[in-house]
C-alpha positions in Angstrom: 17.6 58.0 29.0 21.2 56.8 28.6 20.6 53.8 31.0 17.5 52.8 29.0 19.5 53.1 25.7 22.3 51.0 27.2 19.8 48.3 28.3 18.2 48.2 24.8 21.6 48.0 23.2 22.6 45.1 25.5 19.4 43.3 24.7 20.0 43.6 21.0 23.6 42.5 21.3 22.7 39.4 23.3 19.7 38.6 21.0 22.0 38.8 17.9 24.7 36.6 19.6 22.2 34.0 20.7 20.5 33.9 17.3 23.9 33.4 15.6 24.7 30.6 18.0 21.3 28.8 17.4 21.7 29.3 13.7 25.1 27.6 13.7 23.8 24.8 15.9 20.9 24.3 13.5 23.2 24.2 10.5 25.4 21.6 12.2 22.4 19.4 13.1 21.6 17.8 9.7 18.6 15.9 11.1 16.8 19.2 11.8 17.5 20.4 8.3 16.2 17.2 6.8 12.9 17.5 8.8 12.6 21.2 8.2 13.5 21.5 4.6 13.5 18.1 2.9 10.4 16.6 4.4 8.1 19.4 3.2 9.5 19.0 -0.3 8.9 15.2 -0.2 5.4 15.7 1.0 4.6 18.3 -1.7 5.9 16.1 -4.5 4.2 12.9 -3.2 0.8 14.5 -2.7 1.0 16.6 -5.8 2.4 14.1 -8.3 2.5 10.6 -6.7 -1.0 10.2 -5.1 -4.3 10.1 -7.0 -7.8 8.9 -6.4 -8.3 8.7 -10.2 -8.6 5.3 -11.9 -6.7 5.0 -15.2 -6.2 2.0 -17.4 -8.4 -0.1 -15.2 -8.2 -3.7 -16.4 -11.5 -5.3 -17.5 -11.7 -8.8 -18.9 -14.5 -9.4 -21.4 -15.8 -13.0 -21.6 -17.3 -13.3 -25.1 -19.5 -16.3 -24.8 -21.5 -14.8 -27.7 -19.0 -13.8 -30.3 -21.6 -12.5 -32.8 -20.9 -9.1 -34.6 -23.8 -7.6 -32.6 -22.2 -8.6 -29.2 -18.8 -7.4 -30.3 -20.3 -4.1 -31.4 -21.9 -3.6 -28.0 -18.7 -4.1 -26.0 -16.6 -2.2 -28.5 -17.1 1.0 -26.5 -14.7 -0.3 -23.9 -11.8 0.1 -26.3 -12.6 3.7 -26.8 -12.5 4.6 -23.1 -9.3 6.2 -21.9 -9.9 4.9 -18.4 -10.3 1.2 -19.3 -7.8 -1.4 -20.6 -9.9 -4.3 -21.9 -8.7 -7.8 -22.6 -10.7 -10.6 -24.2 -11.2 -14.3 -23.3 -13.7 -16.9 -24.3 -13.9 -18.8 -21.0 -15.4 -17.7 -17.7 -13.0 -20.1 -15.9 -10.0 -18.2 -17.4 -11.5 -14.8 -16.3 -12.1 -16.1 -12.8 -8.5 -17.3 -12.5 -7.3 -13.8 -13.6 -9.4 -12.0 -11.1 -8.3 -14.3 -8.3 -4.7 -13.7 -9.3 -5.2 -10.0 -9.3 -4.5 -9.8 -13.0 -7.8 -8.0 -13.7 -10.1 -5.6 -11.9 -13.4 -6.6 -13.4 -15.1 -9.2 -15.6 -17.7 -8.3 -18.2 -19.6 -11.4 -19.2 -21.5 -11.5 -22.5 -23.8 -14.5 -22.2 -24.3 -16.9 -25.1 -27.9 -15.8 -25.7 -27.1 -12.1 -25.7 -27.8 -11.4 -29.4 -31.1 -13.3 -29.3 -32.3 -11.5 -26.2 -31.1 -8.2 -27.6 -33.2 -8.7 -30.7 -36.2 -9.4 -28.4 -35.5 -6.1 -26.7 -34.2 -7.3 -23.3 -30.6 -8.4 -22.9 -28.3 -8.7 -19.9 -24.6 -8.3 -19.3 -22.9 -9.5 -16.1 -20.3 -7.2 -14.5 -18.1 -8.8 -11.8 -15.9 -6.4 -9.8 -12.8 -7.1 -7.7 -13.8 -5.8 -4.3 -10.4 -6.1 -2.8 -10.0 -2.4 -3.8 -13.4 -1.0 -3.1 -12.5 2.5 -4.4 -11.4 1.1 -7.8 -14.4 -1.2 -8.0 -17.0 1.5 -7.5 -15.3 3.8 -9.9 -15.0 1.1 -12.6 -18.7 0.4 -12.4 -19.4 3.9 -13.7 -16.7 3.7 -16.3 -18.0 0.5 -17.8 -21.6 1.7 -17.8 -20.5 4.9 -19.5 -18.4 3.0 -22.1 -21.3 0.7 -23.0 -23.8 3.6 -23.2 -22.4 4.8 -26.5 -22.9 1.7 -28.7 -26.2 1.1 -27.0 -27.4 4.5 -28.0 -26.2 3.9 -31.5 -28.3 0.7 -31.7 -31.3 2.7 -30.4 -30.7 5.3 -33.1 -30.6 2.6 -35.7 -34.0 1.3 -34.4 -35.5 4.7 -35.3 -39.2 5.0 -34.4 -39.7 1.3 -33.7 -40.2 1.1 -30.0 -40.2 -2.7 -30.0 -36.8 -2.8 -31.7 -35.1 -0.4 -29.3 -32.5 -2.3 -27.3 -32.8 -2.6 -23.5 -29.4 -3.8 -22.0 -29.3 -4.4 -18.3 -26.0 -4.6 -16.5 -26.2 -7.1 -13.6 -23.4 -6.1 -11.2 -21.8 -8.2 -8.5 -18.8 -7.6 -6.3 -16.4 -10.4 -5.6 -14.4 -10.7 -2.4 -16.3 -7.8 -0.8 -20.0 -8.5 -1.5 -21.2 -6.0 1.1 -19.2 -3.2 -0.5 -17.8 -2.3 3.0 -14.8 0.0 2.9 -13.9 -1.4 6.3 -13.1 -4.7 4.7 -10.6 -2.9 2.5 -9.0 -0.6 5.1 -8.7 -2.9 8.2 -6.1 -5.3 6.6 -4.1 -2.3 5.5 -4.2 -1.0 9.1 -2.6 -4.2 10.2 0.4 -3.3 7.9 0.6 0.2 9.4 0.5 -1.2 13.0 3.2 -3.7 12.2 5.3 -1.0 10.6 4.8 1.5 13.5 5.5 -0.8 16.4 8.3 -2.5 14.5 10.4 0.4 13.2 9.7 2.9 16.0 10.2 0.5 18.9 13.7 -0.6 17.8 14.9 2.6 16.1 15.9 3.9 19.6 17.5 0.8 21.0 21.1 1.0 19.8 21.1 4.8 19.5 20.2 5.1 23.2 23.1 2.8 24.2 25.5 4.7 22.0 24.5 8.0 23.7 24.7 6.5 27.2 28.0 4.8 26.5 26.8 1.4 27.5 27.4 -0.2 24.2 31.2 0.2 24.5 31.2 -2.0 27.6 29.7 -4.9 25.5 32.6 -4.7 23.1 35.0 -6.1 25.7 32.8 -9.1 26.3 32.6 -12.3 24.2 29.2 -11.2 22.8 29.1 -11.3 19.1 27.3 -8.7 16.9 24.7 -11.3 15.6 23.9 -12.4 19.1 23.4 -8.8 20.2 21.1 -8.2 17.2 19.0 -11.2 17.8 18.8 -10.6 21.6 17.5 -7.0 21.0 14.9 -8.3 18.5 13.6 -11.1 20.6 11.5 -9.2 23.2 10.0 -6.9 20.5 9.0 -9.9 18.4 6.9 -11.0 21.4 5.3 -7.6 21.7 4.6 -7.5 18.0 3.1 -10.9 18.2 0.7 -9.7 20.9 -0.2 -6.7 18.8 -0.8 -9.0 15.8 -3.2 -11.1 17.8 -5.1 -8.0 18.9 -5.3 -6.8 15.3 -6.7 -10.1 14.1 -9.2 -10.3 16.9 -10.4 -6.7 16.2 -10.7 -7.5 12.5 -12.7 -10.6 13.1 -15.0 -9.6 16.0 -15.1 -5.8 15.9 -15.1 -5.0 12.2 -16.3 -8.4 10.9 -13.8 -8.6 8.1 -13.7 -12.1 6.6 -10.5 -14.1 6.7 -10.8 -16.3 3.6 -7.1 -17.2 3.7 -5.5 -19.7 6.0 -5.0 -18.3 9.5 -1.5 -19.9 9.9 -0.4 -18.3 6.6 -1.7 -14.9 7.8 0.2 -15.2 11.1 3.4 -16.4 9.5 3.5 -13.7 6.8 2.6 -11.1 9.4 5.4 -12.2 11.7 7.8 -12.2 8.7 6.9 -8.6 8.0 7.3 -7.8 11.6 10.8 -9.1 11.5 11.5 -6.8 8.5 10.1 -3.7 10.4 12.1 -4.6 13.6 15.3 -5.1 11.6 14.8 -1.9 9.7 14.4 0.1 13.0 17.4 -1.6 14.5 19.6 -0.9 11.5 18.5 2.8 11.5 19.4 2.9 15.2 22.8 1.3 14.7 23.6 3.5 11.7 22.6 6.9 13.1 23.7 6.5 16.8 21.4 9.4 17.7 17.9 8.9 19.2 16.3 12.0 17.6 17.8 11.3 14.2 16.8 7.6 14.4 13.2 8.4 15.2 12.9 10.9 12.3 14.6 8.5 9.9 12.3 5.7 11.0 9.3 8.0 10.3 10.6 8.9 6.8 11.6 5.4 5.7 9.0 3.2 7.3 5.6 4.6 8.5 5.1 7.4 5.9 6.0 5.2 2.9 3.8 2.4 4.3 0.9 4.8 4.6 1.2 6.6 1.3 3.2 4.4 -1.2 2.1 0.9 -0.4 -1.4 0.9 -1.9 -3.1 1.3 1.5 -5.4 4.0 0.1 -4.2 4.8 -3.4 -4.1 2.5 -6.4 -0.4 2.4 -7.3 -1.2 1.8 -11.0 -2.5 5.4 -11.3 0.7 7.1 -10.1 3.8 8.0 -12.2 6.2 5.3 -13.1 8.9 6.6 -10.9 6.6 6.4 -7.9 5.6 2.9 -8.9 9.2 1.8 -9.0 9.9 3.3 -5.6 6.8 1.6 -4.1 8.0 -1.8 -5.3 11.3 -1.3 -3.3 9.3 -1.0 -0.1 8.6 -4.2 1.8 5.3 -2.7 3.0 4.0 -2.7 -0.6 4.5 -6.5 -0.9 2.9 -7.2 2.5 0.0 -4.9 1.8 -1.0 -6.7 -1.3 -0.4 -10.1 0.3 -2.5 -9.4 3.5 -5.4 -8.0 1.5 -5.5 -11.0 -0.7 -5.3 -13.4 2.2 -8.2 -11.6 4.0 -10.5 -11.1 1.1 -9.6 -13.5 -1.7 -8.1 -16.5 0.1 -4.9 -18.5 -0.5 -3.3 -17.8 -3.9 0.0 -19.6 -3.5 2.0 -18.0 -6.3 1.5 -14.6 -4.6 2.0 -16.0 -1.1 5.3 -17.7 -2.0 6.6 -14.7 -4.0 5.8 -12.0 -1.4 7.0 -14.1 1.6 10.3 -14.8 -0.2 10.8 -11.1 -0.8 10.0 -10.3 2.9 12.4 -13.0 4.0 15.2 -11.6 1.8 14.6 -8.1 3.3 14.8 -9.5 6.8 18.1 -11.3 6.1 19.7 -8.3 4.4 18.7 -5.9 7.2 19.9 -8.2 10.0 23.2 -8.6 8.1 23.6 -4.8 7.7 22.8 -4.2 11.4 25.4 -6.9 12.3 28.0 -5.1 10.3 27.1 -1.8 12.0 27.7 -3.3 15.4 31.1 -4.6 14.8 33.4 -4.3 17.8 35.2 -1.2 16.6 35.1 2.3 18.1 35.2 5.4 15.9 
């Protein structure tokens, strides 16, 4: 019995000692604490408060070709809807410019003969939806129909028992930029962003950290190699790999998923390579700053792929999230590239957006390369 008791006592002592040792080691490794404690909190807050499939304050532009009181009364229901934010123009050309620029989500056209046809009992309204975001487009169709149903019912009540006077308003719906209503057209350009982010940030996030851990980077400090040359040399092979992946993504989008490419192919390629440089530079900066492969991989996950998937507008309409999340999303380079690539694929070349977003991506690339260069100065800690 005494031997058995001694064995159990020794087991307990060793277990307690090892547990204390592992606990101290865990507390010293901050990257483990970030993954184990901070990441769940971030995910809870993001999914709970920051992400929503609801559509609020959806922008609908009303083209009043018929400005009669009857026509205004019919579309007045849009102003009473908490889900719609109507604006008013008198020209279809102006409304078309707004939808191409991404300044509105739908156009409700009131034709010039609306009042006359309504009096005859058969009137039509034209609803044009921006199909670049297929989820928002399908939701808006129901919102607009619901908002117009109230004044239409009021007109029917006013007609009383006169069947010939009861109004019949038909909404003729059409989706621009995604006529087939295919969700694939909406998702595949976004997948291009995720692929560029994944191969960019993760491939380079381990490069410098691996050399720091192996001690091979110190040997470069005694050579004439300059930090900028080292940065560019490390980026060059992965630009080639990223370019190959980009070609595969474009071929798959065109021939496997049949997504239209309405924008210029050279513009799509140049903007994609520009974003690839941003992703590669971000991964290299993380690698140079952390000097630890595990910490670098986790940091790359938290700062690149996850934000690109959840906060760039890949699935969720960013206008429906809290203002703080909207501000954070605008800081992310993936957000600017996501909107740009979807516009290029589905809507075509809209140069104000192209020049603005490409300038932002170029600025990110220059800043990140500069920060990485500073992190690789010839100085040992």
